[in-house]
C-alpha positions in Angstrom: 210.0 -17.4 2.6 208.3 -17.0 -0.8 208.7 -14.2 -3.2 209.6 -10.8 -1.6 206.7 -8.4 -1.7 207.5 -4.7 -1.7 204.9 -2.0 -1.1 206.0 1.3 -2.8 204.4 4.6 -2.0 205.5 7.9 -3.7 204.7 11.4 -2.7 201.8 12.3 -5.0 203.7 14.6 -7.5 204.7 13.7 -11.0 208.5 13.5 -10.6 208.1 11.5 -7.4 205.7 9.0 -8.9 207.6 8.4 -12.1 211.0 7.8 -10.4 209.6 5.4 -7.8 207.7 3.6 -10.6 210.9 3.2 -12.5 212.5 1.6 -9.3 209.5 -0.6 -8.9 209.7 -1.9 -12.4 213.4 -2.7 -11.9 212.4 -4.7 -8.8 209.7 -6.6 -10.7 212.3 -7.4 -13.4 214.4 -8.9 -10.6 211.5 -11.2 -9.6 210.1 -9.1 -6.7 206.4 -8.5 -6.4 205.5 -4.9 -6.0 202.3 -3.3 -4.9 202.4 0.4 -6.0 200.2 2.7 -4.0 199.1 6.0 -5.5 196.5 8.5 -4.5 193.2 7.9 -6.2 193.8 11.0 -8.4 197.2 9.8 -9.6 196.1 6.2 -9.9 193.5 7.3 -12.4 196.1 9.2 -14.4 198.6 6.3 -14.3 195.9 3.8 -15.4 194.9 6.0 -18.3 198.5 6.4 -19.4 198.9 2.6 -19.3 195.9 1.9 -21.5 196.3 -1.4 -23.3 197.0 -4.9 -22.1 200.5 -5.9 -21.1 201.6 -2.5 -19.9 201.6 -3.5 -16.2 203.8 -6.5 -15.4 202.2 -9.6 -13.7 204.3 -9.0 -10.6 203.1 -5.5 -10.1 199.8 -4.5 -8.6 198.6 -0.9 -8.8 196.3 0.2 -6.0 195.1 3.6 -4.6 194.2 5.3 -1.4 192.5 8.7 -1.0 194.6 11.8 -0.5 191.7 13.6 1.3 191.2 16.3 -1.3 188.0 16.7 -3.3 188.2 16.2 -7.0 187.8 19.9 -7.6 190.7 20.8 -5.2 193.9 22.2 -6.6 196.6 19.6 -6.1 199.2 22.1 -7.1 198.6 23.9 -3.8 201.5 22.2 -2.0 200.6 23.4 1.4 197.0 22.2 1.2 198.0 18.9 -0.4 200.7 18.2 2.2 198.5 19.0 5.2 195.7 16.8 3.8 198.0 13.9 3.0 199.4 13.9 6.6 195.8 14.0 8.0 194.3 11.3 5.8 196.8 9.0 4.1 198.5 7.3 7.1 195.3 5.6 8.4 194.4 4.6 4.8 197.9 3.1 4.2 197.8 1.2 7.4 194.4 -0.3 6.6 195.7 -1.3 3.1 198.8 -2.9 4.6 196.7 -4.8 7.2 194.4 -6.0 4.4 197.3 -7.2 2.2 199.0 -8.9 5.2 195.8 -11.0 6.0 197.1 -13.3 3.3 199.5 -16.0 4.6 201.4 -16.2 1.3 201.5 -12.6 0.1 202.6 -10.5 3.1 204.5 -7.3 2.6 208.2 -7.9 3.3 209.4 -4.3 2.7 208.0 -0.8 2.3 209.7 1.7 0.0 208.4 5.2 0.5 209.3 8.6 -0.8 211.3 10.6 1.8 208.5 13.2 1.5 206.1 10.6 2.9 208.3 9.6 5.8 205.2 9.0 8.0 204.9 5.7 6.1 208.2 4.6 7.8 206.5 4.9 11.1 203.5 2.7 9.9 205.9 0.1 8.6 207.8 0.1 11.9 204.5 -0.3 13.9 203.6 -3.2 11.7 207.0 -4.9 11.9 207.7 -4.4 8.2 211.2 -3.4 7.0 211.2 0.0 5.3 213.5 2.3 3.4 213.1 5.9 2.2 213.6 6.7 -1.4 214.9 10.2 -2.5 213.8 11.1 -6.0 215.6 14.5 -6.2 219.3 15.3 -6.6 221.6 14.0 -3.9 222.8 17.5 -3.2 219.3 18.6 -2.2 219.1 15.6 0.3 222.6 16.5 1.7 221.4 20.1 2.2 218.2 19.1 3.8 219.9 16.7 6.2 222.4 19.3 7.2 220.0 22.2 7.8 220.2 21.7 11.6 224.0 21.8 11.5 223.9 24.9 9.3 221.6 26.6 11.8 223.7 25.5 14.8 226.9 26.8 13.2 225.2 30.1 12.4 225.6 29.8 8.7 221.8 30.2 8.2 219.4 32.0 10.5 216.7 29.6 11.9 214.0 32.2 11.9 214.5 33.1 8.3 214.7 29.4 7.3 211.4 28.6 9.1 209.7 31.6 7.6 210.8 30.6 4.1 210.1 26.9 4.5 206.6 27.2 6.1 205.4 29.9 3.7 206.3 27.7 0.8 204.3 24.9 2.3 201.3 27.0 3.3 200.3 29.1 0.3 201.0 29.4 -3.4 201.0 33.2 -3.1 204.0 33.0 -0.7 205.8 30.4 -2.8 205.4 32.6 -5.9 206.8 35.6 -3.9 209.7 33.6 -2.7 210.6 32.3 -6.2 210.7 35.9 -7.3 213.3 36.9 -4.6 
């Protein structure tokens, strides 16, 4: 086996991209090759911020796949962004991984994905690539998220209220502004 090759894919939001990029750079410093996958929109922003030679290590390859939104679409509309990502990006990621894995010497050995893009774990499993989810937020938020079913089961939170709050945050900015004001 040659040099390990990690494919890293963050959720396309600033805090998610930056933290996974930091992890990717640490992996590169440890001698691991990293292909960092951004959306086309974020890829352009990253490339512009890295203007100048020598800002991207040799062992890191920056690539992009479409997120499905038009250039004029509002990427701050979390509901629209999330729905489009789930519809478009899985097939694009799978095609990218297949293309990379055509090489006999440069196959992907591991996928690291943002927990918010957990669909990538299924693609890795389908392709026989080891995978892990990366959580860029506070550990307390992850523990809360993982325990929501138990909190509902134990009657601590009402499932109907949770679903209304959660899905309205994902579907419209208007609803998310209203919820933040509560």
